[in-house]
LUMTOR-788901 format. One record per residue: residue number from 1; x, y, z of N, C-alpha, C in turn. Coordinates in nm, 2 decimals, padded with zeros to 4 digits. Example, Ala and Ser with C-alpha at 12.3 -4.5 7.8 and 13.67 -1.06 7.14 Angstrom:
<figus>
+-------+--------+--------+--------+--------+--------+--------+--------+--------+--------+
| titor |   n.xx |   n.yy |   n.zz |  ca.xx |  ca.yy |  ca.zz |   c.xx |   c.yy |   c.zz |
+-------+--------+--------+--------+--------+--------+--------+--------+--------+--------+
|     1 |  01.32 | -00.57 |  00.78 |  01.23 | -00.45 |  00.78 |  01.32 | -00.33 |  00.78 |
|     2 |  01.28 | -00.22 |  00.71 |  01.37 | -00.11 |  00.71 |  01.29 |  00.00 |  00.79 |
+-------+--------+--------+--------+--------+--------+--------+--------+--------+--------+
</figus>
This chain:
<figus>
+-------+--------+--------+--------+--------+--------+--------+--------+--------+--------+
| titor |   n.xx |   n.yy |   n.zz |  ca.xx |  ca.yy |  ca.zz |   c.xx |   c.yy |   c.zz |
+-------+--------+--------+--------+--------+--------+--------+--------+--------+--------+
|     1 |  14.90 |  25.54 |  21.49 |  15.02 |  25.54 |  21.57 |  15.01 |  25.64 |  21.68 |
|     2 |  14.96 |  25.76 |  21.66 |  14.96 |  25.86 |  21.76 |  14.86 |  25.82 |  21.88 |
|     3 |  14.76 |  25.75 |  21.84 |  14.66 |  25.71 |  21.95 |  14.73 |  25.61 |  22.04 |
|     4 |  14.82 |  25.53 |  21.99 |  14.89 |  25.42 |  22.07 |  14.99 |  25.48 |  22.17 |
|     5 |  15.03 |  25.60 |  22.15 |  15.14 |  25.66 |  22.23 |  15.08 |  25.75 |  22.34 |
|     6 |  15.11 |  25.72 |  22.46 |  15.06 |  25.80 |  22.57 |  15.14 |  25.94 |  22.56 |
|     7 |  15.07 |  26.04 |  22.61 |  15.14 |  26.17 |  22.60 |  15.18 |  26.23 |  22.73 |
|     8 |  15.21 |  26.15 |  22.82 |  15.26 |  26.19 |  22.95 |  15.39 |  26.27 |  22.94 |
|     9 |  15.43 |  26.35 |  23.03 |  15.54 |  26.44 |  23.03 |  15.67 |  26.36 |  23.00 |
|    10 |  15.70 |  26.26 |  23.07 |  15.82 |  26.18 |  23.05 |  15.82 |  26.12 |  22.91 |
|    11 |  15.71 |  26.07 |  22.86 |  15.70 |  26.01 |  22.73 |  15.72 |  26.11 |  22.62 |
|    12 |  15.67 |  26.23 |  22.64 |  15.69 |  26.34 |  22.55 |  15.84 |  26.38 |  22.54 |
|    13 |  15.91 |  26.37 |  22.65 |  16.06 |  26.40 |  22.64 |  16.13 |  26.29 |  22.56 |
|    14 |  16.08 |  26.17 |  22.58 |  16.14 |  26.06 |  22.50 |  16.11 |  26.07 |  22.35 |
|    15 |  15.99 |  26.11 |  22.32 |  15.95 |  26.13 |  22.18 |  16.03 |  26.25 |  22.12 |
|    16 |  16.05 |  26.35 |  22.19 |  16.13 |  26.47 |  22.15 |  16.28 |  26.42 |  22.12 |
|    17 |  16.33 |  26.34 |  22.21 |  16.46 |  26.29 |  22.20 |  16.48 |  26.21 |  22.07 |
|    18 |  16.38 |  26.12 |  22.04 |  16.38 |  26.04 |  21.92 |  16.37 |  26.14 |  21.80 |
|    19 |  16.29 |  26.24 |  21.81 |  16.28 |  26.34 |  21.70 |  16.41 |  26.41 |  21.68 |
|    20 |  16.48 |  26.44 |  21.78 |  16.62 |  26.50 |  21.77 |  16.71 |  26.41 |  21.69 |
|    21 |  16.71 |  26.29 |  21.72 |  16.80 |  26.19 |  21.65 |  16.76 |  26.19 |  21.50 |
|    22 |  16.63 |  26.19 |  21.47 |  16.58 |  26.19 |  21.33 |  16.63 |  26.32 |  21.27 |
|    23 |  16.62 |  26.43 |  21.33 |  16.66 |  26.56 |  21.28 |  16.81 |  26.56 |  21.24 |
|    24 |  16.89 |  26.50 |  21.33 |  17.03 |  26.49 |  21.31 |  17.06 |  26.40 |  21.18 |
|    25 |  16.98 |  26.30 |  21.16 |  17.00 |  26.21 |  21.05 |  16.95 |  26.28 |  20.92 |
|    26 |  16.86 |  26.37 |  20.93 |  16.81 |  26.44 |  20.81 |  16.91 |  26.54 |  20.75 |
|    27 |  17.00 |  26.59 |  20.84 |  17.10 |  26.69 |  20.79 |  17.20 |  26.63 |  20.70 |
|    28 |  17.25 |  26.71 |  20.60 |  17.35 |  26.65 |  20.52 |  17.48 |  26.63 |  20.60 |
|    29 |  17.56 |  26.53 |  20.56 |  17.68 |  26.49 |  20.63 |  17.79 |  26.59 |  20.60 |
|    30 |  17.79 |  26.65 |  20.48 |  17.90 |  26.75 |  20.45 |  17.86 |  26.89 |  20.51 |
|    31 |  17.97 |  26.97 |  20.53 |  17.95 |  27.10 |  20.57 |  17.87 |  27.18 |  20.47 |
|    32 |  17.78 |  27.26 |  20.51 |  17.70 |  27.34 |  20.41 |  17.74 |  27.49 |  20.43 |
|    33 |  17.73 |  27.56 |  20.31 |  17.76 |  27.70 |  20.31 |  17.65 |  27.79 |  20.38 |
|    34 |  17.52 |  27.75 |  20.36 |  17.41 |  27.83 |  20.41 |  17.32 |  27.74 |  20.49 |
|    35 |  17.35 |  27.73 |  20.62 |  17.27 |  27.64 |  20.70 |  17.12 |  27.68 |  20.71 |
|    36 |  17.09 |  27.80 |  20.70 |  16.95 |  27.85 |  20.70 |  16.88 |  27.80 |  20.58 |
|    37 |  16.94 |  27.81 |  20.46 |  16.87 |  27.76 |  20.34 |  16.86 |  27.61 |  20.34 |
|    38 |  16.96 |  27.54 |  20.39 |  16.95 |  27.39 |  20.40 |  16.84 |  27.36 |  20.50 |
|    39 |  16.83 |  27.43 |  20.61 |  16.72 |  27.41 |  20.70 |  16.58 |  27.42 |  20.63 |
|    40 |  16.57 |  27.53 |  20.56 |  16.45 |  27.55 |  20.48 |  16.42 |  27.44 |  20.38 |
|    41 |  16.52 |  27.39 |  20.31 |  16.50 |  27.29 |  20.22 |  16.46 |  27.16 |  20.28 |
|    42 |  16.52 |  27.12 |  20.39 |  16.48 |  27.00 |  20.46 |  16.34 |  27.01 |  20.51 |
|    43 |  16.30 |  27.12 |  20.58 |  16.17 |  27.14 |  20.63 |  16.07 |  27.14 |  20.51 |
|    44 |  16.10 |  27.20 |  20.40 |  16.02 |  27.19 |  20.28 |  16.00 |  27.05 |  20.23 |
|    45 |  16.11 |  26.97 |  20.23 |  16.10 |  26.84 |  20.18 |  16.01 |  26.75 |  20.27 |
|    46 |  15.99 |  26.79 |  20.40 |  15.90 |  26.72 |  20.49 |  15.76 |  26.76 |  20.47 |
|    47 |  15.73 |  26.87 |  20.38 |  15.60 |  26.91 |  20.35 |  15.54 |  27.02 |  20.42 |
|    48 |  15.62 |  27.10 |  20.50 |  15.57 |  27.21 |  20.58 |  15.56 |  27.34 |  20.51 |
|    49 |  15.61 |  27.36 |  20.40 |  15.60 |  27.48 |  20.32 |  15.65 |  27.60 |  20.41 |
|    50 |  15.78 |  27.60 |  20.44 |  15.83 |  27.71 |  20.53 |  15.85 |  27.84 |  20.46 |
|    51 |  15.82 |  27.94 |  20.54 |  15.84 |  28.08 |  20.50 |  15.94 |  28.14 |  20.60 |
|    52 |  16.06 |  28.17 |  20.55 |  16.16 |  28.22 |  20.64 |  16.17 |  28.37 |  20.64 |
|    53 |  16.20 |  28.43 |  20.76 |  16.23 |  28.57 |  20.77 |  16.36 |  28.58 |  20.85 |
|    54 |  16.46 |  28.63 |  20.78 |  16.59 |  28.65 |  20.85 |  16.60 |  28.77 |  20.94 |
|    55 |  16.66 |  28.75 |  21.05 |  16.67 |  28.86 |  21.15 |  16.81 |  28.93 |  21.13 |
|    56 |  16.81 |  29.05 |  21.17 |  16.93 |  29.13 |  21.15 |  17.05 |  29.08 |  21.23 |
|    57 |  17.02 |  29.00 |  21.34 |  17.12 |  28.94 |  21.43 |  17.17 |  28.81 |  21.38 |
|    58 |  17.12 |  28.76 |  21.26 |  17.17 |  28.63 |  21.21 |  17.08 |  28.52 |  21.25 |
|    59 |  16.98 |  28.54 |  21.33 |  16.88 |  28.44 |  21.36 |  16.77 |  28.44 |  21.25 |
|    60 |  16.67 |  28.36 |  21.27 |  16.56 |  28.36 |  21.18 |  16.44 |  28.31 |  21.24 |
|    61 |  16.33 |  28.34 |  21.18 |  16.19 |  28.29 |  21.22 |  16.14 |  28.22 |  21.09 |
|    62 |  16.08 |  28.10 |  21.12 |  16.03 |  28.02 |  21.01 |  15.88 |  27.99 |  21.05 |
|    63 |  15.79 |  28.04 |  20.96 |  15.65 |  28.01 |  20.97 |  15.62 |  27.90 |  20.88 |
|    64 |  15.55 |  27.79 |  20.93 |  15.52 |  27.68 |  20.85 |  15.38 |  27.69 |  20.79 |
|    65 |  15.37 |  27.70 |  20.66 |  15.25 |  27.73 |  20.59 |  15.16 |  27.61 |  20.57 |
|    66 |  15.21 |  27.49 |  20.61 |  15.13 |  27.36 |  20.59 |  15.17 |  27.27 |  20.70 |
|    67 |  15.07 |  27.19 |  20.74 |  15.09 |  27.08 |  20.84 |  15.07 |  26.95 |  20.76 |
|    68 |  15.17 |  26.88 |  20.72 |  15.16 |  26.76 |  20.65 |  15.11 |  26.64 |  20.74 |
|    69 |  15.10 |  26.67 |  20.87 |  15.06 |  26.56 |  20.96 |  14.93 |  26.60 |  21.04 |
|    70 |  14.85 |  26.68 |  20.97 |  14.73 |  26.73 |  21.04 |  14.64 |  26.62 |  21.09 |
|    71 |  14.63 |  26.51 |  21.02 |  14.54 |  26.40 |  21.07 |  14.59 |  26.34 |  21.20 |
|    72 |  14.72 |  26.33 |  21.20 |  14.79 |  26.27 |  21.32 |  14.78 |  26.37 |  21.44 |
|    73 |  14.79 |  26.50 |  21.41 |  14.79 |  26.61 |  21.51 |  14.65 |  26.60 |  21.57 |
|    74 |  14.55 |  26.58 |  21.49 |  14.41 |  26.58 |  21.55 |  14.40 |  26.46 |  21.65 |
|    75 |  14.47 |  26.36 |  21.63 |  14.46 |  26.24 |  21.72 |  14.54 |  26.26 |  21.85 |
|    76 |  14.66 |  26.32 |  21.83 |  14.75 |  26.34 |  21.95 |  14.85 |  26.45 |  21.92 |
|    77 |  14.80 |  26.58 |  21.94 |  14.89 |  26.69 |  21.90 |  15.02 |  26.69 |  21.98 |
|    78 |  15.01 |  26.66 |  22.11 |  15.13 |  26.67 |  22.20 |  15.24 |  26.58 |  22.15 |
|    79 |  15.20 |  26.46 |  22.10 |  15.30 |  26.36 |  22.06 |  15.36 |  26.41 |  21.92 |
|    80 |  15.28 |  26.45 |  21.83 |  15.33 |  26.49 |  21.70 |  15.41 |  26.61 |  21.71 |
|    81 |  15.37 |  26.71 |  21.79 |  15.44 |  26.83 |  21.80 |  15.57 |  26.81 |  21.88 |
|    82 |  15.58 |  26.72 |  21.97 |  15.70 |  26.69 |  22.04 |  15.80 |  26.63 |  21.95 |
|    83 |  15.75 |  26.54 |  21.86 |  15.84 |  26.48 |  21.76 |  15.89 |  26.58 |  21.67 |
|    84 |  15.81 |  26.67 |  21.62 |  15.85 |  26.77 |  21.53 |  15.95 |  26.87 |  21.59 |
|    85 |  15.92 |  26.91 |  21.72 |  16.02 |  27.00 |  21.79 |  16.15 |  26.93 |  21.80 |
|    86 |  16.16 |  26.80 |  21.83 |  16.28 |  26.73 |  21.83 |  16.35 |  26.72 |  21.70 |
|    87 |  16.28 |  26.70 |  21.59 |  16.33 |  26.70 |  21.46 |  16.40 |  26.83 |  21.43 |
|    88 |  16.33 |  26.94 |  21.46 |  16.38 |  27.07 |  21.44 |  16.51 |  27.10 |  21.51 |
|    89 |  16.51 |  27.06 |  21.64 |  16.63 |  27.08 |  21.72 |  16.75 |  27.00 |  21.67 |
|    90 |  16.72 |  26.88 |  21.63 |  16.83 |  26.79 |  21.58 |  16.88 |  26.84 |  21.45 |
|    91 |  16.80 |  26.89 |  21.36 |  16.84 |  26.94 |  21.24 |  16.93 |  27.07 |  21.26 |
|    92 |  16.89 |  27.15 |  21.35 |  16.97 |  27.27 |  21.39 |  17.10 |  27.24 |  21.45 |
|    93 |  17.10 |  27.13 |  21.54 |  17.22 |  27.09 |  21.60 |  17.33 |  27.05 |  21.50 |
|    94 |  17.29 |  26.99 |  21.39 |  17.38 |  26.95 |  21.29 |  17.42 |  27.07 |  21.20 |
|    95 |  17.32 |  27.15 |  21.16 |  17.35 |  27.25 |  21.06 |  17.41 |  27.38 |  21.12 |
|    96 |  17.37 |  27.41 |  21.24 |  17.42 |  27.53 |  21.30 |  17.43 |  27.51 |  21.45 |
|    97 |  17.52 |  27.43 |  21.50 |  17.53 |  27.39 |  21.64 |  17.54 |  27.51 |  21.74 |
|    98 |  17.59 |  27.62 |  21.69 |  17.60 |  27.74 |  21.78 |  17.46 |  27.81 |  21.80 |
|    99 |  17.37 |  27.78 |  21.72 |  17.24 |  27.84 |  21.73 |  17.15 |  27.78 |  21.84 |
|   100 |  17.04 |  27.85 |  21.87 |  16.95 |  27.80 |  21.97 |  16.80 |  27.81 |  21.92 |
|   101 |  16.73 |  27.70 |  21.94 |  16.59 |  27.70 |  21.92 |  16.52 |  27.78 |  22.03 |
|   102 |  16.47 |  27.90 |  22.01 |  16.42 |  27.98 |  22.11 |  16.27 |  27.99 |  22.11 |
|   103 |  16.21 |  27.94 |  22.00 |  16.06 |  27.95 |  21.99 |  16.01 |  27.83 |  21.91 |
|   104 |  15.91 |  27.76 |  21.96 |  15.85 |  27.65 |  21.89 |  15.70 |  27.67 |  21.93 |
|   105 |  15.62 |  27.72 |  21.84 |  15.49 |  27.76 |  21.87 |  15.39 |  27.69 |  21.77 |
|   106 |  15.33 |  27.58 |  21.82 |  15.23 |  27.50 |  21.74 |  15.11 |  27.58 |  21.72 |
|   107 |  15.04 |  27.56 |  21.61 |  14.91 |  27.62 |  21.58 |  14.81 |  27.52 |  21.53 |
|   108 |  14.69 |  27.56 |  21.51 |  14.59 |  27.47 |  21.46 |  14.64 |  27.41 |  21.33 |
|   109 |  14.64 |  27.28 |  21.31 |  14.69 |  27.22 |  21.19 |  14.61 |  27.25 |  21.07 |
|   110 |  14.48 |  27.28 |  21.08 |  14.40 |  27.31 |  20.97 |  14.44 |  27.45 |  20.91 |
|   111 |  14.48 |  27.54 |  20.99 |  14.52 |  27.67 |  20.94 |  14.68 |  27.68 |  20.93 |
|   112 |  14.75 |  27.59 |  20.99 |  14.89 |  27.59 |  20.99 |  14.94 |  27.71 |  21.05 |
|   113 |  15.07 |  27.75 |  21.02 |  15.12 |  27.88 |  21.08 |  15.21 |  27.85 |  21.20 |
|   114 |  15.25 |  27.73 |  21.23 |  15.34 |  27.71 |  21.34 |  15.46 |  27.79 |  21.32 |
|   115 |  15.52 |  27.83 |  21.43 |  15.64 |  27.92 |  21.42 |  15.76 |  27.86 |  21.49 |
|   116 |  15.87 |  27.87 |  21.42 |  16.00 |  27.82 |  21.48 |  16.09 |  27.95 |  21.48 |
|   117 |  16.15 |  27.97 |  21.60 |  16.24 |  28.09 |  21.61 |  16.38 |  28.04 |  21.65 |
|   118 |  16.48 |  28.09 |  21.58 |  16.62 |  28.04 |  21.60 |  16.70 |  28.17 |  21.63 |
|   119 |  16.78 |  28.16 |  21.74 |  16.87 |  28.27 |  21.77 |  17.01 |  28.22 |  21.72 |
|   120 |  17.09 |  28.32 |  21.68 |  17.23 |  28.28 |  21.63 |  17.31 |  28.25 |  21.75 |
|   121 |  17.42 |  28.18 |  21.73 |  17.52 |  28.15 |  21.83 |  17.60 |  28.28 |  21.87 |
|   122 |  17.66 |  28.27 |  21.99 |  17.73 |  28.39 |  22.03 |  17.88 |  28.40 |  21.98 |
|   123 |  17.92 |  28.29 |  21.91 |  18.05 |  28.29 |  21.87 |  18.07 |  28.26 |  21.73 |
+-------+--------+--------+--------+--------+--------+--------+--------+--------+--------+
</figus>
């Protein structure tokens, strides 16, 4: 599938937008007490083996200890990572709409370790 998708800049924005929609759909419909824990649970269910570090400011950093899509990433990293970034932003938009995705750092899928950084909302 990833070979069939061109990775031009406009196409990547479209893929990220679709990922955002998917992320919104993955979030529970009911209000959650601990959005960070629910974020971790959803990302874990996708196979990423997240390791969270809470910040003193209410934000968090999440290091992904596994890339469940490593074969696809080898074929077209830009497309897979754009989709995953969109999924992450959509999930956050539903769980903690006041927060901001401030870091999305892909790494080699064989070693994993991709990093997601989230800043808390101002209000």
